[in-house]
VMD Tcl script that draws the C-alpha trace (Angstrom):
set ca {
  {41.10 -17.06 33.50}
  {39.60 -17.16 30.02}
  {36.49 -19.23 29.36}
  {37.44 -22.13 27.07}
  {34.92 -24.56 25.66}
  {34.85 -27.74 23.59}
  {33.00 -26.88 20.37}
  {33.60 -29.88 18.09}
  {34.45 -33.58 18.33}
  {34.91 -36.44 15.88}
  {36.37 -39.92 16.25}
  {36.91 -43.19 14.42}
  {37.75 -46.70 15.50}
  {37.91 -50.23 14.12}
  {39.49 -53.43 15.40}
  {42.14 -53.48 12.69}
  {42.63 -51.09 9.79}
  {44.89 -52.86 7.35}
  {43.98 -50.60 4.43}
  {45.04 -47.18 5.72}
  {48.13 -45.61 7.23}
  {48.03 -43.17 10.13}
  {47.61 -40.08 7.93}
  {44.73 -41.66 6.02}
  {43.07 -42.53 9.32}
  {43.40 -39.00 10.69}
  {42.34 -36.96 7.62}
  {38.59 -37.76 7.55}
  {38.28 -37.26 11.30}
  {39.91 -33.82 11.12}
  {37.66 -32.90 8.19}
  {34.57 -33.92 10.14}
  {35.60 -31.98 13.24}
  {36.39 -28.90 11.16}
  {33.09 -29.11 9.29}
  {31.18 -29.34 12.58}
  {33.11 -26.54 14.27}
  {31.88 -23.57 12.26}
  {35.49 -22.43 11.85}
  {37.68 -22.23 8.80}
  {41.18 -23.65 8.73}
  {42.92 -20.24 8.92}
  {40.95 -19.56 12.11}
  {42.69 -22.41 13.97}
  {45.39 -20.80 16.07}
  {47.21 -23.88 17.34}
  {47.45 -27.61 16.62}
  {48.59 -30.16 19.21}
  {48.68 -33.96 18.97}
  {49.25 -37.03 21.08}
  {50.73 -40.33 19.89}
  {53.20 -43.08 20.79}
  {56.35 -43.61 18.76}
  {56.83 -47.08 20.25}
  {53.81 -48.30 18.29}
  {55.42 -47.28 15.01}
  {58.86 -48.40 16.10}
  {60.77 -45.30 15.06}
  {61.68 -41.86 16.44}
  {59.56 -38.82 15.63}
  {56.90 -40.99 14.03}
  {54.32 -38.41 15.10}
  {55.63 -36.00 12.45}
  {53.87 -38.03 9.78}
  {50.57 -37.24 11.47}
  {51.11 -33.53 10.81}
  {50.61 -34.27 7.11}
  {46.95 -34.86 7.91}
  {46.58 -31.26 9.08}
  {48.12 -29.85 5.91}
  {50.98 -27.49 5.25}
  {48.94 -24.50 4.10}
  {48.28 -22.21 5.83}
  {51.33 -22.59 8.11}
  {50.41 -23.66 11.64}
  {51.69 -23.41 15.18}
  {52.14 -27.04 16.16}
  {53.17 -29.09 19.16}
  {53.07 -32.71 20.29}
  {52.93 -34.76 23.49}
  {54.18 -38.34 23.75}
  {51.08 -39.16 25.80}
  {47.37 -39.46 25.36}
  {46.03 -36.47 23.45}
  {44.09 -35.39 26.55}
  {47.42 -33.91 27.62}
  {47.66 -32.19 24.24}
  {44.29 -30.61 25.05}
  {45.72 -29.48 28.39}
  {48.66 -27.85 26.57}
  {46.29 -26.15 24.13}
  {44.06 -24.93 26.98}
  {47.13 -23.46 28.69}
  {48.19 -21.74 25.45}
  {44.76 -20.16 25.05}
  {45.03 -18.82 28.61}
  {48.07 -16.78 27.54}
  {45.84 -14.76 25.19}
  {48.03 -15.42 22.13}
  {45.44 -17.66 20.46}
  {41.67 -18.15 20.65}
  {41.26 -21.60 19.09}
  {43.05 -24.94 18.95}
  {42.67 -28.28 17.20}
  {43.77 -31.34 19.16}
  {44.10 -34.85 17.80}
  {45.30 -38.25 18.92}
  {45.81 -41.39 16.85}
  {47.33 -44.85 16.74}
  {47.37 -48.16 14.91}
  {47.65 -50.53 17.83}
  {47.04 -53.52 15.59}
  {50.56 -53.38 14.13}
  {52.02 -54.74 17.37}
  {51.15 -56.29 20.72}
  {50.12 -53.20 22.66}
  {50.14 -55.04 25.97}
  {53.84 -55.78 25.49}
  {54.69 -52.40 23.97}
  {53.21 -50.53 26.94}
  {55.77 -52.26 29.14}
  {58.23 -49.69 27.75}
  {56.51 -47.10 29.97}
  {57.67 -48.81 33.15}
  {60.67 -48.23 35.40}
  {63.66 -49.17 33.18}
  {65.74 -50.48 36.10}
  {63.44 -52.55 38.32}
  {60.34 -53.36 36.26}
  {61.20 -53.32 32.55}
  {63.80 -56.14 32.79}
  {61.01 -58.41 34.12}
  {58.88 -57.43 31.08}
  {55.41 -57.65 32.63}
  {52.70 -56.88 30.10}
  {50.16 -54.14 30.72}
  {47.61 -56.84 31.52}
  {49.96 -58.52 34.00}
  {50.42 -55.25 35.88}
  {46.69 -54.49 35.77}
  {45.92 -57.94 37.18}
  {48.36 -57.29 40.01}
  {46.54 -54.06 40.80}
  {43.11 -55.66 40.43}
  {43.96 -58.46 42.87}
  {45.36 -56.00 45.39}
  {42.24 -53.85 45.06}
  {39.82 -56.75 45.51}
  {41.66 -57.96 48.60}
  {41.78 -54.49 50.17}
  {38.26 -53.33 49.30}
  {36.26 -56.50 49.85}
  {34.82 -56.29 46.36}
  {34.55 -59.41 44.22}
  {35.03 -60.50 40.64}
  {31.30 -60.01 40.15}
  {31.83 -56.28 40.72}
  {34.39 -56.29 37.92}
  {32.00 -58.22 35.67}
  {29.24 -55.68 36.32}
  {31.50 -52.91 35.05}
  {32.54 -54.93 31.99}
  {28.98 -55.93 31.07}
  {27.64 -52.39 31.48}
  {30.42 -51.07 29.25}
  {29.38 -53.33 26.38}
  {25.69 -52.47 26.75}
  {26.37 -48.72 26.85}
  {28.70 -48.97 23.85}
  {25.92 -50.12 21.54}
  {25.21 -46.45 20.79}
  {28.88 -45.53 20.23}
  {29.79 -45.81 16.53}
  {33.54 -46.26 17.03}
  {33.29 -48.87 19.80}
  {34.95 -52.16 18.92}
  {33.25 -54.20 21.63}
  {29.54 -53.84 22.32}
  {26.41 -55.93 22.74}
  {23.89 -57.32 25.20}
  {26.47 -58.67 27.64}
  {25.44 -60.01 31.02}
  {27.35 -60.34 34.25}
  {27.02 -64.12 34.23}
  {28.30 -64.30 30.66}
  {31.37 -62.28 31.61}
  {32.01 -64.46 34.66}
  {31.82 -67.55 32.43}
  {34.83 -66.34 30.43}
  {38.23 -67.88 31.22}
  {40.70 -65.64 33.01}
  {43.45 -64.08 30.95}
  {45.36 -62.88 34.04}
  {43.83 -63.61 37.42}
  {41.42 -62.01 38.35}
  {40.84 -60.41 34.92}
  {38.83 -61.94 32.09}
  {38.83 -60.82 28.47}
  {35.88 -58.45 29.05}
  {37.79 -56.83 31.93}
  {40.59 -55.82 29.55}
  {40.30 -52.98 27.04}
  {39.30 -53.66 23.45}
  {42.04 -52.27 21.22}
  {41.32 -50.26 18.10}
  {42.94 -48.40 15.23}
  {41.64 -44.88 14.89}
  {41.80 -41.23 15.80}
  {39.98 -38.55 17.73}
  {39.84 -34.80 17.14}
  {38.58 -32.02 19.38}
  {38.42 -28.30 18.71}
  {38.34 -25.86 21.60}
  {37.76 -22.11 21.52}
  {37.76 -19.22 23.94}
  {35.15 -16.71 25.01}
  {33.16 -15.05 22.22}
  {34.59 -17.32 19.51}
  {33.10 -20.37 21.21}
  {29.78 -18.62 21.76}
  {29.65 -17.50 18.13}
  {30.12 -20.91 16.55}
  {28.55 -23.23 19.16}
  {25.04 -22.96 20.57}
  {26.02 -24.55 23.90}
  {29.78 -24.93 24.38}
  {31.02 -27.48 26.89}
  {33.02 -25.11 29.06}
  {36.15 -26.41 30.76}
  {35.54 -25.08 34.27}
  {38.49 -26.86 35.87}
  {41.39 -29.01 34.73}
  {44.37 -30.50 36.53}
  {46.74 -33.44 36.29}
  {48.88 -35.19 38.90}
  {51.47 -37.98 38.78}
  {52.13 -41.05 40.92}
  {55.59 -42.48 41.61}
  {57.05 -44.35 38.63}
  {57.96 -47.49 40.59}
  {55.01 -49.78 41.26}
  {56.46 -50.93 44.56}
  {56.41 -47.55 46.29}
  {52.77 -46.60 45.80}
  {49.44 -47.96 46.97}
  {47.96 -49.68 43.94}
  {44.56 -50.07 45.62}
  {43.78 -46.34 45.35}
  {44.55 -43.42 43.04}
  {45.78 -40.54 45.14}
  {46.80 -38.51 42.09}
  {43.26 -38.74 40.69}
  {41.81 -37.60 44.01}
  {44.19 -34.61 44.13}
  {43.53 -33.67 40.49}
  {39.78 -34.00 41.01}
  {39.86 -31.75 44.06}
  {41.88 -29.11 42.17}
  {39.53 -29.29 39.18}
  {36.48 -28.78 41.38}
  {34.73 -32.12 40.95}
  {33.03 -31.83 44.35}
  {31.77 -28.29 43.73}
  {28.50 -29.42 42.19}
  {26.29 -32.28 41.05}
  {27.94 -34.58 38.50}
  {25.53 -35.78 35.82}
  {27.94 -37.97 33.88}
  {31.53 -39.10 34.21}
  {33.68 -40.31 31.35}
  {36.55 -42.20 32.97}
  {39.53 -43.50 31.01}
  {39.41 -46.93 32.64}
  {41.24 -49.45 30.46}
  {40.52 -52.30 32.88}
  {37.30 -52.89 34.80}
  {38.81 -52.47 38.26}
  {40.22 -49.07 37.25}
  {36.71 -47.67 36.90}
  {35.95 -48.64 40.50}
  {39.22 -47.16 41.80}
  {38.68 -43.92 39.86}
  {35.06 -43.53 40.95}
  {36.14 -43.86 44.57}
  {38.99 -41.38 44.13}
  {36.63 -38.80 42.60}
  {33.85 -39.42 45.13}
  {31.35 -40.39 42.44}
  {28.07 -42.01 43.43}
  {27.10 -44.56 40.78}
  {23.45 -44.17 41.77}
  {23.48 -40.44 40.98}
  {26.05 -40.26 38.20}
  {26.04 -42.05 34.85}
  {29.55 -43.47 34.58}
  {30.94 -44.11 31.11}
  {27.65 -43.86 29.20}
  {29.68 -44.26 26.00}
  {31.11 -47.60 27.12}
  {34.48 -46.07 27.84}
  {37.89 -47.47 26.96}
  {36.79 -51.01 27.78}
  {34.61 -50.84 24.66}
  {37.20 -49.25 22.41}
  {40.67 -48.14 23.37}
  {42.47 -46.25 20.65}
  {45.80 -45.65 22.35}
  {46.74 -41.97 22.63}
  {43.19 -40.96 21.68}
  {40.94 -42.72 24.22}
  {41.52 -40.09 26.90}
  {40.72 -37.30 24.46}
  {37.59 -39.19 23.44}
  {36.36 -38.93 27.02}
  {36.28 -35.14 26.57}
  {34.37 -35.51 23.32}
  {31.83 -37.96 24.69}
  {31.12 -35.74 27.69}
  {30.91 -32.63 25.50}
  {28.38 -34.24 23.16}
  {26.01 -34.87 26.06}
  {26.35 -31.28 27.20}
  {25.70 -29.97 23.69}
  {22.54 -32.09 23.47}
  {21.29 -31.00 26.88}
  {21.43 -34.53 28.28}
  {23.91 -33.32 30.91}
  {24.75 -29.98 32.51}
  {27.93 -30.98 34.35}
  {30.42 -33.72 33.53}
  {33.66 -35.07 34.91}
  {36.31 -36.21 32.44}
  {39.34 -38.33 33.27}
  {42.36 -39.49 31.26}
  {45.27 -41.68 32.29}
  {48.69 -42.68 31.04}
  {51.36 -45.05 32.30}
  {51.09 -48.35 34.20}
  {48.44 -48.83 36.88}
  {47.00 -45.31 36.68}
  {50.35 -43.53 37.01}
  {49.40 -40.19 35.37}
  {45.89 -38.84 35.83}
  {44.16 -35.79 34.35}
  {40.75 -34.64 35.56}
  {38.53 -31.93 34.10}
  {35.05 -30.58 34.77}
  {32.86 -29.58 31.80}
  {29.70 -27.51 32.16}
  {27.01 -26.17 29.88}
  {25.31 -22.80 30.26}
}
mol new
graphics top color blue
foreach p $ca { graphics top sphere $p radius 0.5 }
foreach p [lrange $ca 0 end-1] q [lrange $ca 1 end] { graphics top cylinder $p $q radius 0.2 }
display resetview
């Protein structure tokens, strides 16, 4: 297997960007990532993106995003209709073939143009679930209640996750929810879907994220301390909510084992938890000890959830801490689909 490392990361995020279209949102983020990478545009061997056509309301809406990359020089390009973390997985696989040495991955969305909680219902089983039209929050609340009942945890445990997310996010420039939140303040909020309060539900944002990865000597040439992808795997749960155990994430556990999470000490974990209870379920599935591992030091998706980019941002946030020397080994997680249906896990390490 070829060594592949994350060498550059840039992201943006605001509550609502009424002044820019998707291309205008992506362009400055790509420029920043390119400027920080030490590579020139002709040196990028592959471009892969992640987005959601349902947000735009038309087929092949992702094609417009390619304009942000530019037509010259011609590029090899691909797309996934999922979070861009899966685009990174595709790019990593392509590099393993030996045909390319570098790849630029980006994800973007303008969630503010629609009700994302209702739009995400389109990801559900079209025969048994979709006709009922439960929102993403409705389904998450169902999972949260089942988890609390099965685990013996309480709503205070959820509030602790939500409050910590906002405090950690104060240092994240693209977070859309941050501040000196307290557990009691979160518990004082009215419930939006029992047992979830507003702070337990992700803060949406319009924005984009870009990551550049490179193999072997290329990564070592342009980056002082690449964040090497030592393991990566993704697994899928059953589509129907009624045939899987919502109180645990078996696919995350399997992906984590395949990626090698347990093979060493984990300094930080960036988990794509869009609801507070998901962080607890994911930490249990990956065997993370909150006392020994800093979980979501960036605030995570609860503090700013740019759909189709938030999972990719987890890679970037973890990589930044490896570049700086604040961490030597990190676990990264991304999810897609209702109630943690698809789960991707990776291990990043510095040298």
